[in-house]
LOZA-445073 format. One record per residue (C-alpha): x, y, z; residue in three letters. Coordinates in steps of 0.25 Angstrom, whole numbers, padded with zeros to 4 digits, always signed. Layout:
% residues N
XYZALA ...
***
This chain:
% residues 119
-0078-0025-0067MET -0070-0015-0059MET -0063-0020-0046LEU -0057-0012-0036THR -0042-0013-0033ILE -0045-0019-0020GLU -0053-0030-0026ASP -0041-0036-0033GLN -0028-0042-0027PRO -0015-0034-0031ARG -0008-0047-0035VAL -0013-0060-0040THR -0007-0072-0047ALA -0011-0082-0058THR -0012-0097-0056ASP +0001-0099-0062SER +0008-0089-0053ALA +0002-0096-0041ILE +0007-0109-0046ALA +0021-0104-0047LEU +0020-0097-0033ILE +0016-0111-0028GLU +0028-0118-0035GLU +0038-0107-0029ILE +0032-0109-0015ARG +0036-0123-0015LYS +0051-0119-0015ASP +0048-0105-0008HIS +0036-0105+0001PRO +0036-0090+0004TYR +0038-0081-0008ILE +0033-0067-0012LEU +0032-0059-0025PHE +0038-0045-0027HIS +0034-0037-0039GLN +0044-0027-0042SER +0049-0019-0054GLY +0044-0021-0068GLY +0030-0022-0062CYS +0020-0027-0066CYS +0014-0034-0078ASP +0024-0043-0084GLY +0034-0042-0073SER +0039-0053-0064SER +0036-0053-0049PRO +0047-0059-0041MET +0044-0071-0032CYS +0054-0072-0019TYR +0055-0081-0007PRO +0048-0072+0004ALA +0060-0072+0013ASP +0069-0068+0002ASP +0062-0055-0002PHE +0061-0043+0007ILE +0048-0035+0005VAL +0051-0021+0005GLY +0044-0010+0012ASP +0040-0004-0001GLN +0034-0017-0007ASP +0019-0019-0008VAL +0012-0032-0006LYS +0002-0034-0017LEU -0004-0047-0011GLY -0002-0061-0012GLU -0003-0072-0022ILE -0004-0087-0018ALA +0000-0082-0004GLY +0013-0075-0009VAL +0015-0060-0007PRO +0017-0051-0018VAL +0024-0038-0017TYR +0027-0026-0026ILE +0036-0014-0024SER +0029-0001-0019ALA +0033+0006-0032SER +0028-0005-0041GLN +0015-0005-0032PHE +0012+0010-0035GLN +0014+0008-0050ALA +0005-0005-0050TRP -0005-0003-0038LYS -0017-0004-0047HIS -0012-0017-0053THR -0015-0031-0050GLN -0002-0040-0052LEU -0005-0054-0057ILE +0007-0064-0054ILE +0008-0074-0066ASP +0018-0084-0071VAL +0024-0085-0085VAL +0035-0093-0091PRO +0049-0088-0088GLY +0059-0086-0077ARG +0057-0078-0065GLY +0065-0067-0059GLY +0079-0071-0054MET +0076-0070-0040PHE +0061-0074-0041SER +0056-0088-0037LEU +0050-0090-0050ASP +0063-0090-0057ASN +0068-0104-0063GLY +0053-0109-0063ARG +0052-0106-0078GLU +0040-0097-0075LYS +0039-0083-0068ARG +0030-0074-0062PHE +0024-0063-0070LEU +0016-0051-0065THR +0004-0047-0073ARG -0005-0035-0069SER -0019-0029-0071ARG -0026-0017-0065LEU -0032-0019-0052LEU -0047-0016-0052GLY -0050-0023-0065PHE -0054-0037-0068GLU -0046-0044-0079GLY -0040-0057-0084PRO 
***
């Protein structure tokens, strides 16, 4: 079944990602995600304390997951504007400055074309 781009959120999260977000928010109640560089499938979104990251004029807000805003750089957005990002969790270490670092699991971005249903 074909769906329009407007029918789907630009960013979603798996149950595992939501659980890790909830874990991180126990220590850092206000966080945000920023997807930059290496976008998209298989890359790692960075998770920051909201007051430690300045959202730039060129950043695009994709939406929110579990009440947490998700941003992407404008240049990345142009390249991936027809794609839905799915934030997931896999074993491993997060980025050096990302709040998932040191938890033995990290966020991972998966993607699919907007407008299509899929797994």
